[in-house]
C-alpha positions as CSV (number, residue, x, y, z in Angstrom):
1,M,362.7,6.2,41.0
2,N,360.5,3.7,39.2
3,F,361.8,0.9,41.4
4,F,361.0,3.1,44.4
5,I,357.4,3.5,43.2
6,K,357.0,-0.1,42.0
7,K,358.0,-1.5,45.4
8,K,355.8,1.1,47.1
9,F,358.6,2.3,49.3
10,F,357.3,5.8,49.0
11,L,354.3,4.8,51.1
12,F,356.4,4.5,54.2
13,I,357.6,8.1,54.1
14,I,354.6,9.8,55.8
15,P,353.8,7.1,58.3
16,V,357.5,7.1,59.5
17,L,357.5,10.9,59.6
18,L,354.2,10.9,61.5
19,Y,355.6,8.4,64.0
20,L,358.7,10.5,64.5
21,L,356.6,13.6,65.0
22,G,354.5,11.8,67.6
23,N,357.7,10.8,69.5
24,L,358.9,14.4,69.3
25,Q,355.8,15.4,71.2
26,L,356.3,12.6,73.8
27,Y,359.9,13.8,74.3
28,D,358.6,17.4,74.6
29,T,355.9,16.4,77.1
30,Y,358.5,14.4,79.1
31,R,355.9,13.2,81.7
32,F,352.2,13.1,81.2
33,Y,351.5,14.0,84.8
34,M,353.4,17.3,84.2
35,S,351.2,18.6,81.4
36,W,348.5,16.3,80.2
37,S,347.1,14.0,82.8
38,D,343.4,14.6,81.9
39,P,342.1,12.2,80.7
40,Q,345.1,9.9,80.3
41,Y,345.4,8.8,83.9
42,C,341.7,8.3,84.0
43,Y,341.8,5.9,81.1
44,L,345.0,4.2,82.5
45,L,343.4,3.3,85.8
46,N,340.1,2.2,84.2
47,G,342.2,0.1,81.8
48,L,343.9,-1.4,84.9
49,N,340.4,-2.2,86.3
50,I,339.7,-4.3,83.2
51,A,343.2,-5.8,83.1
52,N,342.6,-7.0,86.7
53,G,339.4,-8.8,85.6
54,T,337.0,-6.7,87.7
55,G,335.1,-5.5,84.6
56,D,334.2,-2.3,86.4
57,I,334.7,1.0,84.6
58,G,334.3,4.2,86.6
59,H,334.4,6.7,83.7
60,V,331.5,6.2,81.2
61,D,330.9,9.8,80.0
62,H,332.1,9.6,76.4
63,P,331.7,6.6,76.8
64,G,335.3,5.8,75.7
65,T,335.0,2.1,76.4
66,P,337.2,1.0,73.5
67,V,340.0,3.3,74.7
68,Q,339.9,1.6,78.1
69,L,339.8,-1.9,76.5
70,F,342.8,-1.0,74.4
71,A,344.7,0.3,77.5
72,A,343.8,-2.9,79.3
73,L,345.2,-5.0,76.5
74,I,348.5,-3.2,76.4
75,I,348.7,-3.2,80.2
76,K,348.3,-7.0,80.2
77,I,350.9,-7.6,77.5
78,T,353.4,-5.1,79.0
79,S,353.1,-6.6,82.5
80,F,353.7,-10.0,81.1
81,F,357.0,-9.0,79.4
82,R,358.0,-7.0,82.6
83,N,357.5,-10.3,84.6
84,S,355.3,-8.4,87.0
85,N,353.9,-10.5,89.8
86,N,351.4,-7.8,90.8
87,I,349.9,-5.9,87.9
88,T,348.3,-3.3,90.1
89,S,351.4,-2.5,92.0
90,D,353.5,-2.3,88.8
91,V,351.1,0.1,87.0
92,L,350.7,2.3,90.0
93,Q,354.5,2.4,90.6
94,H,355.3,3.0,86.9
95,P,352.3,4.7,85.3
96,E,354.5,6.8,82.9
97,T,356.1,3.6,81.6
98,Y,352.8,2.1,80.8
99,L,351.5,5.3,79.3
100,F,354.6,5.7,77.1
101,I,354.2,2.1,75.8
102,I,350.4,2.7,75.1
103,S,351.3,5.9,73.3
104,Q,353.8,4.0,71.1
105,C,351.1,1.4,70.2
106,I,348.7,4.2,69.3
107,L,351.2,5.8,67.0
108,L,352.0,2.5,65.4
109,V,348.3,1.7,64.7
110,I,347.8,5.2,63.2
111,S,351.0,4.9,61.1
112,L,349.8,1.5,59.9
113,L,346.4,2.9,58.9
114,I,348.1,5.8,57.1
115,F,350.2,3.3,55.2
116,I,347.2,1.2,54.3
117,L,345.3,4.3,53.2
118,G,348.1,5.3,50.9
119,K,348.4,1.7,49.5
120,V,344.6,1.5,48.7
121,V,344.7,4.9,47.0
122,F,347.7,4.0,45.0
123,I,346.1,0.7,43.9
124,K,342.9,2.4,42.8
125,T,344.5,5.4,41.1
126,T,348.0,4.2,40.2
127,Q,349.1,7.7,41.1
128,P,351.9,8.0,43.8
129,V,351.0,11.7,44.4
130,S,347.4,10.9,45.1
131,A,348.5,8.3,47.6
132,L,350.8,10.7,49.3
133,F,348.2,13.3,49.3
134,F,345.7,11.2,51.2
135,Q,348.4,10.2,53.6
136,T,348.7,13.8,54.8
137,S,345.1,13.5,56.2
138,T,346.4,13.7,59.8
139,L,348.9,16.6,59.0
140,F,346.3,18.9,57.4
141,S,345.1,20.0,60.8
142,F,347.7,20.6,63.5
143,V,345.1,19.9,66.2
144,I,345.0,16.3,65.0
145,S,348.8,15.9,65.2
146,M,348.9,17.3,68.7
147,Y,346.5,14.7,70.1
148,L,347.9,11.6,68.3
149,P,350.3,10.2,70.9
150,N,348.0,10.3,73.8
151,L,345.7,7.9,75.7
152,M,342.5,9.7,75.0
153,T,339.5,9.5,72.7
154,E,340.9,11.7,69.9
155,P,343.5,9.3,68.5
156,F,340.9,6.6,68.3
157,I,338.5,8.9,66.5
158,V,341.3,9.5,64.0
159,M,341.8,5.7,63.7
160,C,338.1,5.3,62.9
161,G,338.2,8.1,60.4
162,L,341.2,6.7,58.6
163,A,339.5,3.2,58.5
164,M,336.4,4.8,57.1
165,L,338.4,6.6,54.5
166,I,340.1,3.4,53.3
167,F,336.7,1.8,52.7
168,Y,335.2,5.0,51.2
169,I,338.0,5.0,48.6
170,K,337.3,1.4,47.8
171,F,333.6,2.1,47.5
172,I,333.8,5.0,45.2
173,F,336.3,3.4,42.9
174,E,334.9,-0.1,42.8
175,Q,331.2,1.0,42.5
176,K,329.8,-2.5,43.1
177,T,326.1,-3.1,42.7
178,N,325.8,-5.0,46.0
179,E,326.4,-2.4,48.6
180,T,325.6,-4.6,51.6
181,P,329.2,-5.7,52.5
182,F,330.3,-2.1,52.5
183,A,327.3,-1.1,54.5
184,I,328.2,-3.6,57.2
185,I,331.8,-2.5,57.3
186,F,330.7,1.2,57.6
187,G,328.3,0.2,60.4
188,L,331.0,-1.7,62.3
189,I,333.4,1.3,62.2
190,A,330.6,3.8,62.9
191,G,329.5,1.9,66.1
192,L,333.1,1.7,67.3
193,S,333.5,5.5,66.7
194,I,330.4,6.4,68.7
195,A,331.5,4.0,71.5
196,V,334.8,5.9,71.5
197,K,333.2,9.4,71.7
198,F,329.5,10.1,71.2
199,S,330.2,13.6,69.8
200,S,331.6,12.0,66.7
201,F,328.0,11.1,65.6
202,P,327.8,13.7,62.8
203,A,330.2,11.6,60.7
204,L,327.5,8.9,60.7
205,V,325.7,10.9,58.0
206,I,328.4,10.2,55.4
207,P,327.5,6.5,54.6
208,L,323.8,7.4,54.6
209,I,324.4,9.8,51.7
210,L,327.1,7.7,50.0
211,L,325.0,4.5,49.9
212,T,322.3,4.5,47.2
213,Q,320.2,1.5,48.2
214,W,317.8,1.6,51.2
215,K,318.8,-2.0,51.9
216,G,322.3,-0.9,52.4
217,R,321.3,2.0,54.6
218,I,319.2,-0.3,56.8
219,F,322.1,-2.8,57.2
220,Y,324.3,0.2,58.0
221,G,322.0,1.4,60.7
222,I,321.5,-2.0,62.3
223,T,325.2,-2.8,62.2
224,S,326.0,0.5,63.8
225,V,323.7,-0.1,66.8
226,V,325.0,-3.7,67.2
227,S,328.6,-2.5,67.0
228,F,328.1,0.2,69.5
229,I,326.4,-2.2,72.0
230,F,329.2,-4.8,71.5
231,C,332.0,-2.2,72.0
232,T,330.3,-0.9,75.2
233,L,329.4,-4.2,76.8
234,P,331.7,-3.6,79.8
235,I,329.4,-0.6,80.8
236,F,326.1,-2.2,79.8
237,N,325.0,-1.9,83.4
238,K,325.9,1.8,83.5
239,Y,324.1,3.0,80.4
240,V,321.8,5.0,82.6
241,Y,324.8,7.2,83.7
242,F,326.0,7.6,80.1
243,L,322.5,8.5,78.9
244,D,322.2,11.0,81.8
245,F,325.5,12.6,80.8
246,I,324.3,12.9,77.1
247,K,321.0,14.3,78.3
248,G,322.8,16.9,80.3
249,I,324.9,18.0,77.3
250,F,321.8,18.4,75.1
251,T,319.8,20.3,77.8
252,H,322.4,22.6,79.2
253,T,324.5,25.4,77.7
254,G,327.8,24.6,79.4
255,K,330.3,21.8,78.9
256,Y,329.6,18.4,80.4
257,G,326.0,19.2,81.3
258,T,326.8,22.4,83.2
259,G,325.5,25.9,82.6
260,K,322.0,27.1,82.1
261,N,319.1,24.7,81.7
262,Q,318.4,25.5,78.1
263,F,319.3,24.0,74.7
264,I,321.2,26.9,73.2
265,E,322.4,30.3,74.4
266,S,322.2,32.3,71.3
267,S,325.0,34.9,72.1
268,L,327.4,32.1,73.1
269,F,326.4,30.0,70.1
270,S,327.2,32.8,67.6
271,E,330.4,33.7,69.4
272,N,331.5,30.0,69.1
273,L,330.7,29.9,65.4
274,Y,333.0,32.8,64.8
275,K,335.8,31.0,66.8
276,I,335.3,27.9,64.8
277,F,335.7,29.6,61.4
278,S,338.5,32.0,62.5
279,A,340.6,29.5,64.4
280,G,340.9,27.1,61.5
281,P,341.3,29.0,58.3
282,T,342.3,25.9,56.2
283,F,339.3,23.9,57.4
284,T,337.1,26.9,56.6
285,A,338.6,27.3,53.2
286,V,338.0,23.6,52.4
287,L,334.4,23.9,53.6
288,C,333.8,26.9,51.4
289,L,335.3,25.2,48.4
290,S,333.1,22.2,49.0
291,F,330.0,24.4,49.3
292,F,330.9,26.2,46.1
293,V,331.2,23.0,44.1
294,L,328.0,21.6,45.5
295,L,326.2,24.9,44.8
296,L,327.4,24.8,41.1
297,T,326.1,21.2,40.9
298,L,322.8,22.2,42.3
299,F,322.3,24.9,39.6
300,N,323.5,22.4,36.9
301,K,326.7,24.3,36.3
302,L,328.7,21.2,36.7
303,K,327.8,17.9,35.0
304,F,329.0,14.5,36.2
305,S,329.0,11.0,34.7
306,E,327.7,7.9,36.5
307,K,331.3,7.0,37.5
308,E,331.8,10.5,39.1
309,K,328.5,10.5,41.1
310,P,329.9,8.4,44.0
311,F,332.7,11.1,44.3
312,L,330.0,13.7,44.5
313,R,327.9,11.8,47.1
314,L,331.0,11.3,49.2
315,L,331.8,15.1,49.0
316,L,328.2,15.9,49.9
317,G,328.2,13.5,52.9
318,I,331.5,15.0,54.2
319,F,330.1,18.5,53.8
320,F,326.9,17.7,55.7
321,A,328.9,15.9,58.4
322,C,331.0,19.0,58.8
323,I,328.0,21.3,59.1
324,I,326.4,19.1,61.8
325,Q,329.7,18.9,63.7
326,I,330.1,22.6,63.5
327,L,326.6,23.2,65.0
328,V,327.3,20.7,67.7
329,V,330.7,22.2,68.6
330,A,329.2,25.8,68.6
331,K,327.0,24.7,71.4
332,H,330.0,23.6,73.6
333,Y,333.1,25.0,72.0
334,S,336.6,23.5,72.0
335,Y,338.3,23.4,68.7
336,H,339.5,19.8,69.1
337,Y,335.9,18.7,69.1
338,L,336.1,19.1,65.3
339,I,338.6,16.3,64.9
340,P,335.9,13.8,63.7
341,V,335.5,15.8,60.5
342,H,338.9,17.4,60.2
343,I,340.2,14.0,59.2
344,Y,338.2,14.2,56.0
345,S,339.6,17.6,54.8
346,I,342.3,16.2,52.5
347,A,339.7,13.7,51.1
348,S,337.4,16.7,50.4
349,L,340.2,18.5,48.5
350,Y,340.9,15.4,46.4
351,L,337.2,15.0,45.6
352,I,336.8,18.6,44.6
353,F,339.8,18.3,42.3
354,M,338.5,15.0,40.7
355,L,335.1,16.5,40.2
356,T,336.3,19.7,38.6
357,K,339.6,18.9,36.8
358,K,337.9,18.3,33.5
359,Y,336.8,21.9,33.5
360,F,340.3,23.2,34.0
361,S,341.2,22.6,30.3
362,I,338.8,25.3,29.2
363,T,339.8,27.9,31.8
364,K,342.8,29.9,32.7
365,F,343.7,27.0,35.1
366,S,344.2,24.6,32.1
367,F,347.6,23.6,33.4
368,L,345.8,21.7,36.2
369,H,344.4,19.3,33.6
370,S,347.9,17.9,33.1
371,Y,348.8,15.1,35.5
372,S,352.5,15.9,35.4
373,K,351.8,19.5,36.4
374,T,349.3,18.6,39.1
375,R,351.9,16.1,40.4
376,I,354.3,19.0,40.9
377,L,351.5,21.1,42.6
378,F,350.6,18.3,45.0
379,T,354.2,17.6,45.8
380,L,354.7,21.3,46.7
381,F,351.5,21.1,48.8
382,F,352.8,18.1,50.7
383,V,356.2,19.8,51.4
384,L,354.6,23.0,52.6
385,L,352.1,21.1,54.7
386,F,354.8,19.1,56.5
387,L,357.0,22.1,56.9
388,K,354.0,24.0,58.4
389,T,353.5,21.1,60.9
390,I,357.1,21.2,61.9
391,F,357.5,25.0,62.3
392,I,354.1,25.7,64.1
393,Y,354.9,22.8,66.5
394,G,356.1,24.0,69.8
395,Y,354.3,22.6,72.8
396,F,357.2,23.8,75.0
397,E,360.0,26.2,74.1
398,N,363.0,24.3,72.9
399,A,361.0,21.0,73.3
400,Y,361.8,21.1,77.0
401,N,359.0,20.8,79.6
402,P,359.9,23.5,82.2
403,R,358.4,21.5,85.0
404,R,361.5,19.2,84.7
405,I,363.4,21.9,86.6
406,T,360.8,21.9,89.4
407,H,360.8,18.1,89.5
408,A,364.5,18.0,89.8
409,F,364.4,20.4,92.7
410,L,361.7,18.5,94.5
411,E,363.8,15.3,94.2
412,K,366.5,16.9,96.3
413,Y,364.0,17.2,99.1
414,K,362.1,13.9,98.6
415,Q,362.6,12.9,102.2
416,I,360.5,15.8,103.5
417,P,356.7,15.3,103.5
418,R,354.9,17.6,101.0
419,L,351.6,19.3,100.5
420,I,350.9,19.7,96.8
421,V,348.6,22.5,95.9
422,A,347.3,21.6,92.4
423,E,344.5,20.4,90.2
424,N,345.3,17.5,87.9
425,T,348.9,18.2,86.8
426,G,352.2,19.2,88.5
427,A,355.9,18.4,88.8
428,T,355.0,15.2,90.8
429,P,352.7,12.3,89.8
430,E,350.3,12.5,92.8
431,P,347.7,14.9,91.4
432,A,347.5,12.9,88.1
433,L,347.2,9.7,90.0
434,Y,344.5,11.1,92.3
435,F,342.6,12.3,89.2
436,G,342.7,8.9,87.7
437,Y,341.9,7.3,91.0
438,I,338.7,9.2,91.7
439,Y,337.3,8.1,88.3
440,S,338.3,4.4,88.8
441,G,335.0,3.2,90.1
442,N,335.2,0.2,92.4
443,G,338.9,0.0,91.8
444,K,339.4,2.9,94.3
445,S,339.1,0.6,97.3
446,N,341.9,-1.5,95.9
447,Y,344.2,1.3,94.7
448,A,343.9,3.4,97.8
449,A,346.1,1.2,99.9
450,Y,348.8,0.9,97.2
451,L,348.9,4.6,96.5
452,S,348.8,5.6,100.2
453,N,351.8,3.3,100.8
454,L,353.7,4.6,97.7
455,Y,353.0,8.3,98.6
456,K,352.8,8.1,102.4
457,N,354.5,11.5,102.8
458,S,352.3,13.3,100.2
459,F,349.0,15.2,100.7
460,L,347.0,17.1,98.1
461,Y,345.3,20.5,98.4
462,L,342.9,20.4,95.5
463,L,341.8,23.8,94.4
464,Y,338.3,22.8,93.3
465,D,337.2,22.1,96.9
466,S,340.1,23.4,99.1
467,K,340.4,20.2,101.0
468,I,343.5,18.4,102.2
469,R,343.6,14.7,101.4
470,N,345.7,11.8,100.4
471,F,344.3,8.6,98.9
472,T,342.6,7.4,102.1
473,E,341.8,10.3,104.4
474,E,341.0,14.0,104.6
475,L,342.8,16.2,107.1
476,T,342.5,19.7,108.4
477,I,345.4,22.2,108.2
478,R,346.1,21.6,111.9
479,E,346.0,17.8,111.7
480,L,348.4,18.0,108.7
481,A,350.8,20.4,110.5
482,Q,351.1,18.4,113.7
483,K,352.1,15.2,111.8
484,K,355.6,16.3,110.9
485,P,358.0,19.1,112.0
486,A,358.8,20.1,108.4
487,W,356.7,20.3,105.2
488,L,357.3,21.3,101.6
489,I,354.4,23.2,100.1
490,Y,354.5,23.0,96.3
491,F,352.2,25.4,94.4
492,S,351.7,24.2,90.8
493,Q,351.0,27.1,88.4
494,H,349.0,29.4,90.6
495,N,348.8,33.1,91.3
496,D,349.8,34.9,94.4
497,S,346.3,35.0,95.9
498,I,346.2,31.2,96.0
499,V,349.6,31.1,97.7
500,E,348.5,33.7,100.2
501,S,345.2,32.0,100.9
502,V,346.8,28.6,101.7
503,L,349.7,30.0,103.8
504,N,347.3,32.1,105.8
505,Q,345.5,28.9,106.9
506,F,348.8,27.8,108.5
507,Y,349.5,31.3,110.0
508,I,346.2,31.1,111.9
509,L,347.7,28.2,113.9
510,N,350.4,30.5,115.3
511,K,348.0,32.1,117.9
512,N,350.5,34.8,118.8
513,S,353.5,32.5,118.8
514,K,355.8,31.2,116.1
515,I,354.5,27.7,115.7
516,I,354.7,27.8,111.9
517,T,357.7,29.4,110.1
518,P,357.6,29.6,106.3
519,Q,360.6,29.9,103.9
520,L,360.5,30.4,100.1
521,L,362.9,27.8,98.7
522,F,362.1,27.9,94.9
523,T,360.2,29.9,92.4
524,H,359.7,29.4,88.6
525,S,358.4,32.6,87.2
526,G,357.6,31.1,83.8
527,N,355.3,28.5,85.3
528,K,354.3,30.5,88.4
529,E,355.4,27.6,90.5
530,K,356.6,28.1,94.1
531,I,357.9,25.8,96.8
532,Y,357.9,26.8,100.5
533,L,359.5,25.0,103.4
534,L,357.3,25.1,106.6
535,Q,359.0,24.5,109.9
536,V,356.5,23.4,112.5
537,D,356.8,23.3,116.3
538,T,354.7,20.2,116.6
539,M,355.0,20.1,120.4
540,A,353.7,23.6,120.8
541,L,351.0,22.9,118.3
542,R,349.8,19.8,120.1
543,Q,349.8,21.7,123.4
544,S,347.6,24.4,121.8
545,I,344.9,21.8,120.9
546,K,342.2,21.2,123.5
547,I,339.9,18.2,123.4
548,V,336.4,19.4,124.0
549,R,334.7,16.0,124.0
550,S,335.3,12.4,123.0
551,I,332.4,10.1,122.1
552,T,332.8,6.3,121.6
553,C,330.3,3.7,120.8
554,T,331.6,0.1,120.9
555,M,328.3,-1.5,120.0
556,E,328.4,-3.4,123.3
557,W,325.7,-1.5,125.2
558,A,322.2,-1.4,123.7
559,K,319.0,-0.3,125.4
560,N,315.6,-0.5,123.7
561,D,316.2,0.8,120.1
562,I,319.4,2.6,120.8
563,F,323.2,2.1,121.3
564,L,324.8,3.9,124.2
565,S,328.2,5.5,124.2
566,T,330.8,4.1,126.7
567,D,330.0,7.0,129.1
568,S,326.2,6.5,128.6
569,L,325.9,10.3,127.8
570,Y,325.2,9.9,124.1
571,T,322.8,7.6,122.1
572,F,323.0,6.2,118.6
573,K,319.9,4.9,116.7
574,G,319.7,1.3,115.5
575,A,320.3,-1.1,118.3
576,F,318.5,-3.8,116.3
577,L,321.6,-3.9,114.1
578,Q,323.7,-5.4,117.0
579,S,325.3,-8.7,115.9
580,N,327.5,-11.3,117.6
581,E,328.6,-12.8,114.3
582,K,331.8,-10.6,114.2
583,A,333.4,-8.1,116.5
584,Y,336.7,-6.2,116.7
585,H,336.6,-5.6,120.4
586,G,334.2,-7.3,122.8
587,K,331.3,-9.5,121.7
588,Y,329.3,-7.3,119.4
589,S,329.3,-5.2,116.2
590,A,326.6,-3.6,114.1
591,K,325.6,-5.6,111.0
592,F,324.2,-3.8,108.0
593,T,322.5,-5.6,105.1
594,S,321.1,-4.5,101.7
595,E,317.8,-4.1,103.4
596,L,319.1,-2.5,106.7
597,M,321.3,0.2,105.0
598,F,321.4,3.0,107.6
599,G,322.1,3.2,111.3
600,L,324.1,4.5,114.3
601,D,322.6,8.0,113.7
602,I,323.7,10.6,116.2
603,P,322.8,14.3,116.0
604,L,325.9,16.4,116.8
605,Q,325.8,20.1,117.6
606,V,328.9,21.7,116.1
607,K,330.8,25.0,116.7
608,S,332.5,27.2,114.2
609,G,336.3,26.8,114.2
610,R,336.3,23.4,116.0
611,T,337.7,20.3,114.4
612,Y,336.0,16.9,114.3
613,E,337.7,13.6,113.7
614,I,335.2,10.7,113.2
615,S,336.4,7.1,112.7
616,V,334.9,3.7,112.6
617,L,336.1,0.2,112.0
618,R,334.6,-1.7,109.0
619,N,334.5,-5.3,108.0
620,S,333.4,-5.7,104.4
621,A,334.1,-8.3,101.8
622,N,333.3,-6.0,98.8
623,G,334.9,-2.8,100.1
624,K,331.6,-1.2,100.6
625,G,330.2,0.5,103.7
626,A,330.5,4.3,104.4
627,L,330.9,6.8,107.2
628,V,328.7,9.9,106.7
629,A,328.5,13.4,108.2
630,S,325.7,15.6,106.8
631,A,323.8,18.7,107.5
632,K,320.0,18.6,107.1
633,N,320.5,20.4,103.8
634,T,323.3,18.5,102.1
635,Q,324.2,21.5,100.0
636,H,325.4,23.2,103.1
637,F,327.5,20.3,104.3
638,Y,328.0,16.7,103.3
639,M,331.0,14.4,103.6
640,H,331.3,10.6,103.3
641,T,334.0,8.1,102.8
642,D,334.1,4.4,102.1
643,L,337.8,4.3,101.5
644,P,339.9,2.9,104.4
645,S,343.0,4.5,105.8
646,D,344.7,1.1,106.3
647,A,345.2,-2.0,104.2
648,N,345.4,-5.7,104.4
649,K,343.3,-6.0,107.5
650,E,339.9,-7.7,108.1
651,W,338.8,-4.6,110.1
652,R,339.7,-1.4,108.3
653,T,339.4,2.2,109.5
654,L,337.2,4.8,107.8
655,R,338.0,8.3,108.9
656,L,336.5,11.8,108.4
657,N,338.2,15.1,109.4
658,F,336.7,18.5,109.0
659,T,336.7,22.0,110.6
660,I,333.4,23.8,110.9
661,P,333.1,27.1,109.0
662,P,331.3,30.2,110.5
663,S,328.2,29.6,108.3
664,L,327.5,26.3,110.3
665,N,328.1,27.6,113.8
666,D,325.6,26.1,116.3
667,S,324.1,23.9,113.6
668,T,323.4,20.2,113.9
669,L,325.1,17.5,111.8
670,S,323.9,14.0,111.5
671,I,326.7,11.3,111.8
672,Y,325.7,7.9,110.6
673,L,326.8,4.7,108.9
674,W,325.6,3.5,105.5
675,N,325.8,0.2,103.6
676,N,326.3,1.6,100.1
677,G,326.7,-1.9,98.6
678,N,324.9,-5.2,98.2
679,G,326.7,-7.5,100.6
680,D,326.7,-7.5,104.4
681,V,328.9,-5.0,106.3
682,W,329.9,-5.0,110.0
683,F,330.9,-1.8,111.9
684,D,332.6,-1.5,115.3
685,D,334.1,1.2,117.5
686,L,332.6,4.5,116.2
687,R,334.5,7.4,117.7
688,I,333.9,11.2,117.5
689,I,336.6,13.6,118.8
690,E,336.0,17.3,119.0
691,T,338.9,19.7,119.4
692,E,339.6,23.4,119.4
């Protein structure tokens, strides 16, 4: 036993158990796209942006930049060992492989920090039990353990908290007169933590209370700012979006800047406070104990020596950080938002014990004054804590993601094209990839072609806007149905009203004949998943479609300030944009610059129930240039796309498809082209087809 302690082998116990627990959850989850794609696929694709050398990050809300940089680093290293010739293709084809490897790296870093924390505590205290006690910091709160093996901000907040704890321990035990080196280290970690997630800022108060010299506090403040700027350099040109997001959080009552335009909604705030204290009884108990000790100190009931005062200041700092974090979370509640201070709960218990243990000898708790007896108590605490973590764990029953059954069923029918009715998760990767894709900034124009080719038979029906799309185009129900004679419709975890609503949109196409025939193939009552097979008489469907009008502008015919359609019946504004530098057909196209951004405007009167397909060919070096359809009031109707439906061509097709709702009957839409970038863009062959 002495050899075991002398060689510090005991310090490996908890890190190894923590690593195994994280892998249990990874096994349980099975595939991230099945249960936890938000925000992991978002960070994965933005990490891919950085790994590709574009430097563009599409998601800056948290801001989360260090998470994306970490993902980029692991992507680069992994692709090297996989001998990947095309890093983009490899990541998009095997996203789960890359996410799994990133998760392993996250678990290894956290396990290493837990080991270092235990080693530092053991060196400073020479007490194995104290070292083991601190190593349970991530086990004290189950919400921490649940988030650890995931590519999101929370594990990185935990990393920053553990790093801070390591240096807090060194600070309070070493008690050096020159605090500047510690102040700089605290500042570096604090800046990193804020760059990971701004809502972790309450923990910044801890060093301000722990440090005793104003010089140290000033160095801490300056270093924090410099560290934050350095860690967010990739989004330096997008600070305005990040600041707008933060402003929205502070000025609105809902999450992410939504809700009422006011700072706090009192009824919701008090309700959230109750949730915070009732949802985490252990955290609440530690907070109450801390308050009790600090209150006794305030009224001089507890006396401390100079050597004990750093312990008291650290406890005070953690307590105030907890209070501020609670107030912040009560404004926009989700219990995992407390992770930045949960990581300090074990440290608080240790500090409380160290500050009060000398009083135990004169109370009925005198047995706690004996180290041998407290060692038994702490050992029992550790065992109970770990057993609690194991028994309360159960992400899925029997550690088996039920969507694996649905996934296996869909694989049997993978040759049949599918419509996936989902949000961000499902039994297939497309919804998760689309979620990451829409947050990938300028990377979208590059990823669209790859993803469309990988999932050429897949379309998404996203519930938040009820539109059908893949990675390059939007379709109406009718346009989708006439593509193939058979479709699988997969409903991911939705109620019967959703199923009925989507199927009814297909039934409308029947028009007193059986063009569409549905058949229920699969149902999973536990997940509320359903899969239908739709048989489509595509010939009859096409015959039922009537072309009302077709308008084409080839940019060849211009008169005064207008372009003419090929039949000369319709006019388009902006003939001054005509250019002979490039053309797809004929001699001319329309050239847009950063100064001449808009053109080819045509007012189009539309009818309810009719479908409109609008397309244009674009030649653009930077992937910019958009096709727009808009009502006068954009809140009533607005669509635009700058994502082409084809790839690897000099001239690429932009396409919009939409059906007019009853609310817009006989209204006028404006169809136009827009250079939404900085370089030159050429457009040719604008077409508008109206059908009923």
